[in-house]
C-alpha positions as CSV (number, residue, x, y, z in Angstrom):
1,T,-37.4,32.4,-67.8
2,H,-38.4,31.4,-64.3
3,E,-41.6,29.9,-65.5
4,E,-39.8,27.8,-68.2
5,A,-37.4,26.5,-65.5
6,R,-40.3,25.6,-63.2
7,R,-42.1,23.8,-66.1
8,F,-38.9,22.0,-67.1
9,M,-38.4,20.8,-63.5
10,Q,-42.1,19.7,-63.1
11,E,-41.9,17.7,-66.4
12,N,-38.4,16.1,-65.7
13,T,-38.1,15.6,-62.0
14,F,-40.0,14.1,-59.1
15,A,-39.4,17.2,-57.1
16,S,-42.3,18.8,-55.2
17,D,-43.5,22.4,-56.0
18,A,-41.8,23.5,-52.7
19,E,-38.5,21.8,-53.7
20,I,-38.7,23.4,-57.2
21,D,-39.3,26.8,-55.7
22,S,-36.3,26.4,-53.4
23,E,-34.0,25.2,-56.2
24,L,-35.1,28.0,-58.5
25,L,-34.6,30.6,-55.8
26,R,-31.1,29.2,-54.8
27,Y,-29.8,29.0,-58.3
28,S,-31.3,32.1,-59.8
29,T,-30.9,34.7,-57.1
30,D,-29.7,33.4,-53.7
31,I,-26.4,31.6,-54.5
32,P,-26.0,31.6,-58.3
33,G,-22.4,30.4,-58.1
34,Q,-23.5,27.2,-56.3
35,A,-24.7,25.5,-59.4
36,L,-21.5,26.4,-61.3
37,S,-19.4,25.1,-58.5
38,Y,-21.3,21.8,-58.3
39,A,-21.0,21.4,-62.1
40,M,-17.2,22.1,-62.0
41,G,-16.8,19.6,-59.1
42,Q,-18.7,17.0,-61.0
43,R,-16.6,17.5,-64.1
44,E,-13.4,17.3,-62.2
45,I,-14.4,14.1,-60.3
46,L,-15.5,12.5,-63.7
47,R,-12.0,13.4,-65.1
48,M,-10.3,11.9,-62.1
49,R,-12.4,8.8,-62.4
50,A,-11.5,8.4,-66.1
51,E,-7.7,8.7,-65.2
52,A,-8.1,6.1,-62.5
53,R,-10.0,3.8,-64.8
54,A,-7.3,4.2,-67.5
55,A,-4.5,3.7,-65.0
56,L,-6.0,0.7,-63.2
57,G,-7.7,-1.1,-66.1
58,E,-9.5,-4.2,-64.9
59,R,-8.3,-3.6,-61.4
60,F,-10.6,-0.5,-61.3
61,S,-13.5,-0.9,-58.8
62,W,-16.4,1.4,-58.7
63,P,-17.0,0.9,-54.9
64,A,-13.3,1.4,-54.2
65,F,-13.1,4.6,-56.2
66,H,-16.3,5.9,-54.4
67,A,-14.7,5.1,-51.1
68,A,-11.4,6.7,-52.1
69,V,-13.2,9.9,-53.1
70,L,-15.2,10.1,-49.9
71,S,-12.5,8.9,-47.4
72,P,-10.5,12.2,-47.1
73,G,-13.7,14.1,-46.3
74,A,-14.2,17.7,-47.4
75,V,-11.0,18.8,-49.1
76,P,-10.1,21.1,-52.0
77,M,-10.1,19.4,-55.4
78,S,-6.3,19.7,-55.6
79,L,-5.9,17.6,-52.5
80,L,-8.5,15.1,-53.7
81,G,-6.6,14.8,-56.9
82,A,-3.4,14.1,-55.1
83,H,-5.1,11.6,-52.8
84,L,-6.5,9.7,-55.8
85,E,-3.1,9.7,-57.5
86,R,-1.7,8.0,-54.5
87,W,-4.7,5.6,-54.3
88,R,-4.1,4.4,-57.9
């Protein structure tokens, strides 16, 4: 329920009550697909990172991977994947 979500966020985050209200509204009624798209993007980037780590082994660098993800700017995941394959 809405109240359970509020209580969970109060107990597990440092968010203010105003931030909690905003997040609950956004994810429950305003833009429900936003949370799903964030989660899907996160999973895809984690997958790409695992591939890069496997391919590069000890040459893998966290800062370099981070820079490689951010350098093309806002692009679709398919283009980010192609960019990271070239980067490896």
